N, C-alpha and C positions, 0 to 999 in steps of 0.2 A: 659463569660458575668457575671456569679455569682461572680467571683473574682474581676472583675472590679467594680461591684456594691458595694462591701464592702468598696471600697476606698471613697465612699461618706459619710460614717458614720462620724458624728461630735463628736470628743473627748470631754469628760466632761470638760477638762481644758479650752476649748473655752468658755463654758458657765460661768466658773469662771471668765474669763477675762471680759466678758460683765457685770457680776454682780459687779465687782470691779469698773467699770466706773459708774454704776448706784448708787452705795452706797458710792462713794468717797465724803467725806464732803467738799472737796476743788474743786469739779467739778462745774465749772461756769454754764454750760448748765443745770445741774440738780438743782442747787441752784436757778437759775432764774425761772425755771419751778415751783418749790415748793413755791417760793415767790408769784407768781401769784395766786396759789391755796390758800395760807394762807390769802390773802386779803378777801376771802369769808368764812373763818373758817375751821374747821376740816371737813373731808369727811362726818362725821355723821351730822354735822351742815349744811353743804351744801345740803345734801339730805333732811334734815328736811325742810329747806327753800323751796326746790323744791316742796316737797309734799304739803306744805301749799299753795304755789302760784298756784298749779295746781287744787286745790279744786274749784268746780264749783261756790260756793258762793263768793270766793275771786276773781275769774275771772270776775264774773258778777259785782262785786263792782268796779273793774277797768274799765269795760265797761261803767258803770253808770257815771263815772267821765269824761271820754274822748269822748264817743259816745253813750249817753243815747238812741238815736234813734234806736240803734241796739238791745236793750233789748226786744222790742216787737217781733222781728224776732226770737230771741233765745227762748222766751217763746212759740211762735207759733211752733217752731221746736220740743220743748219738748212735747207739746200737740199732735202734729201729731204722734210723735214716740209712745207716751203712748196709743193713740187710735188705733194703729196698722193699719194705713191706707196704708202702703207701702206693695208692693206685697211680699208674702213669697217666699222662694226659691222653695218650691215644686210647688206652683202655677205658678211661672215663668217657670219652666221646663214643666209643662203641656201646658202652653201657646205656647211654642216653639215646643214641640214634640207631643202634644195631649195625649190621654189616655195611650199610651205605656210608658210614663214617669214614671207612677206608678209602672211598673214592672222592670224598669231598675235599675242597680246598678252603681251609678256614682263613679268615682275615687276620692273620697274625700281626700285620702292620698296624692294626688299630686295636690291639688286645686291651681289654679292660682289666685293670687291677682290682682284685677282690679285697675289700678292706672292711675291718670290723673295729668298732669303738664301743666301749673302752675296755682294754685289757688291764684290769686293775690289780690282779693278784697272780703270782707265779703258779700256784697249784692248778689254776684253770688250764694251763697249757697242756699238761699231761692228759687231763680229761678230754680236751679237744682232740688231741692226737689219737687217743684210744678210740674215740668215736669214729674218726676218719679211717683208722685201720679196720675196725669192725664192720663199718657200713660201706666201705669203698667210696667215701666222700672226700672232700677237699679241705685242706688247711689253707686259709686265706694267705695272700701274699703281702699283706700290710696291716699293721695294727697301730692304734692310738691309745695312749694312757693318759688319764686325767687325775690320777691319784696324787695325794700330797707327796712331794718328792722326798722330804726329810723323813717321813714315816716309812716310805718304801726303801730308802737308803738304810734306815736303822734296823729294819727287820730282815734285810738281805734280799728282798724281792727285786730291787733295782738291778744289781749285777746279774742275778739269776735270769731275769727276763731278757736283758741285753744279750747274754750268752745264748739263751735258748733260741732267740730269733735269728741270731747269726748262724746257729747250728742248722736251723730249718730253711734259712735263706729267705727271710721275710724282712721287709723294711719296718721301721719302728719310729714313732713320734712321741716324744715326751712333752708334758705340759708343766712348765716351771711354776714354782709356788708364787712368784711375783706376777700375779695375773688379775689383780683387782679385787679378789676376794680375801686379800691378806690385810685388809684395813688401810689400804693405800689412800683412800679418800675418807677422812675421819668424819665427814658430814653425812655419810650414807649409812643406812641401817636396813630396816625391813621394808615392807610394802608402803609404809607411810612416806618414804622418801624415794619411791620407785622412779619418779621422773628425773631424779638426779643421776640415774644410771645411764641415761641415754647419751652415749658418747663420752661419759665422764668417769667411768669406774676404773679404767685400765691402769695406766702407769703415770699418775700425775707427778709433777715436780721431780724429785730425785729418783723416783721408782724406775724410770727408764734405764738409768745406769745400774740400778740394783738388779734389774733383769739381765743386763749384760754380764754383770759380775757373777750372778747365779749360773748363767749358761756356761761361762768359762770354767767355773768350778766343776760342773758335771762333765764338761767336754774333756777336761784334762785328767779327771780322777776316775770316771766311769765309762769313758768312750761314747757318751751320749752326743750324737752329732746333729740330730734332726729334732727340732722343737717347734711347738706351736707359737704363732705370732699373731696378735690381734690388735695392735696399737700402731698408729702411723709412725710414732717416734721410734719404737723398737724395731719396726720394719726397716727404717732408715739405718739404725745402728747395725742391723744384720747386713745390710748392703755395704756399709763402711768396713765392718769387720772382715767380710769376704774380700773386699778390695785390698785390704792390707795384706792378705795372704792366708788368713785363717780359714780352713776348709769346713766352715760351718754350713748347715742347711736349715731351712725353715719352711713351714707351710703356713699359709694364712688361714686363720680359723673362720668357721662359719659365723662366729660372734663379731667378726669385723664388719659383716654386713655388705659384702660385695654383691650387689644385686642388679647391675646393669653393665653393658660393655664399656661405657665411658669410665666407670670406676676402675675396671680392669685395665683399660688403656693407660690411666694415670699411674697405676702401680707398675705395670710392665714398662712404661717409659722410664720410670726411676730405675727399674731393674736393668734396663739397657744402659743407662748412664753410668752405672756402677759395675757393669759386667766386666769380667776379665778379658784379656786379649784373646783367649780361646773361645770367647762367646758364652761362657757359662755364668750362672748366677746362683746365689744361695737360695733364691726363691724356686723351690722345686715342687711345691704343692699350692694350688690356689683353690681353697674351699669356698664354693659359692653359697650365697644365702639360699635358704629353702624356697624363696619366692621366685627364683629365676626359671625361665623356660628354655627349651632347646634352642630357640632362635638366638638367645643371648650367648649360648655357648658356640653356636655356629659363627656368629659375627665376631666373637672374640678369637676364635680359632684362626680367622683370616689374618688378623694383625699379629697374633702370637707367632704364626709361621713367618710373617714378614720380618719380625724382629729377631728371628733365628732361635725361638724358644719352644718350638713344637716338641722337641725331644727333651727339653729342660724342665718346662713348667707343666706339671700334671694338673688337669682339671679334676677336682674332687667334688663329687656330687652325692648328696644324701639320697639314698634310695628308700630307706625306711628310717623312722625316728623312734626315740623312746616314746612309750605310750603316754607318759605323763610329763608335764611341766615344760614342754617346748613348742609343740605345734598342735593345731586342731587335727584330731584323728577322725577317720582313718587317713593315714598319709602313706602313699605307696607310689613311687616314681619308676618302678621297674619297666613298665611298658614304654615309657618315654626314653629310658636308657637304651633299650633294644632298638628303638627307632634311630637314635643318633650315633650309636656305636659303630655303625658300618662306614661312616664318613668323617667322623671327628676323632682324631688320634689322641692317645695318651689321656684317657679318662680313668679315674678311680671311682669305683662304685662303693660308696661308704654305707655300711649298715650299722646304724646307731640303735636300732631296735629290732625286735623280731617282726615277723609278718603280722599285720593287724589282726587277722583272724585267730592267730595264736595268742597274741598279747592280751586280748580282751578276755581270755579264759583263765589267765593266771591269777592266783590269789595275791601275788605281789608282781604286778606288771612292771616293766622297766620304767625307770624314773631318772631324768637327768640330774636331779638333786642327790641321787645316791652317789654320784661321783665325788661329792664333797664331804662325805661322811668319814669319820675316823674308823679305822678297822676295829678297834676295841668296841666302839658303839655298835657297829654292824653285828658283831658276834653276840654282844649282850642283848641286842634286840631280837636275836633269833633269825636274822636275815642272811646269814652267810650262804646257806644253800639256795635261798631265793635269788641272790645276786649271781651265783654261779649258773643257775637255770636261765636267768635273763641273758647271760653271756652266751650260753649254748644256743638259745633261741636266735641270737644274732648270727652266730656261725651257720645255723640252719638256713636262715634267710639268705645269707651270702651264697650258700650252695644252691638255693632255688634260683638265684640270679645267674649263677654259672650254668645251670641247666637251661634257663631261658635263652641265654646267649648262644649256647651250643646248638639248641634247636633251630636257631636262625643262621647257623654257619659262622658265628662270630667267636672270637678267641677271648681267653681270660689269662690273667697272671695269678697263679696260686703260689704257695711256698715253693720256691724254685729248687731247693735241695731235696724236697720230698716227692714232688710230682714232676717227673722228668719226661 
């Protein structure tokens, strides 16, 4: 077995061959990549524009121009945060466990990030915060958005959401419009062509560079740093961009279909190849397929640590899903999460739906297809309140996960500026 293992070693000349492609001045694919980056300046200039656009005062200025009505909610959020009205972590633990919580040692080294998807509209943030204040519950520490970026930019929700999540101390992932549902593959339509979607909807032909261009636009103009990634080509572009010095981050989407440890090893090997000298990578979230089990995460955690990525690459795992259009229901992985969270670090518990027992009682249960609807159509159809209720159900489910973790002496990551 030892002799066989030696055959897997990669000779140094293989790396020389890869570098020759990357550094070839006549390489069309590399020249096209660099040309898109050059539109926005040098890496240093791009990062400077990003930092400026991410400053709270600059985000607030953008909000004042497109959605001034949002300013009062942002100011209210700052006031509530500064007054310390949200439940502290220690008090939350006492609320769940009683006095014994003061004597317990919680496993902070493997704290689970509380995550909700999808945060589509800015007004939902205040509703969520008010509920947390009223009930002594938690605001999650991580959110995903899947709304159309141009629509969110136009109505002012985009800068307002970025500002709000910085205020509360939560991480945030955006989904760019160049994601396969933009007509990138002209041969695909509805169910009659469904087999064509298997591995072929993403960013064909020139759309990979369009994705890169779109990211750099939002990175430099709105401070959006962390985006969804679900195509092997755009994953490579993210690695290359980070290697150049642009401080972008991305998470791999569940739609990428990472469903076994060898798939993860392939991606993390590439991440290591293009990592910076400090060991960091733009790959900070790895969203597993819904089909994976705990053993897959345990096996992957072993080489994730060996590659130096335990603190860099977060495992993102769906605990509950939208009731419609994505998985067979009921789908609930909370018990599995509690089993693995005490020995696998850096996991994010993603809540894409409410708890199944709640979802099935709703007149309009959560539906993954709602993510792709236009705001105008949602309002005209009378579904605005329904979608907000779906979102609040997800936040409730996230709190149920926090309670389950706490009952087992495990830790969580909520909005860090609110729950101290």
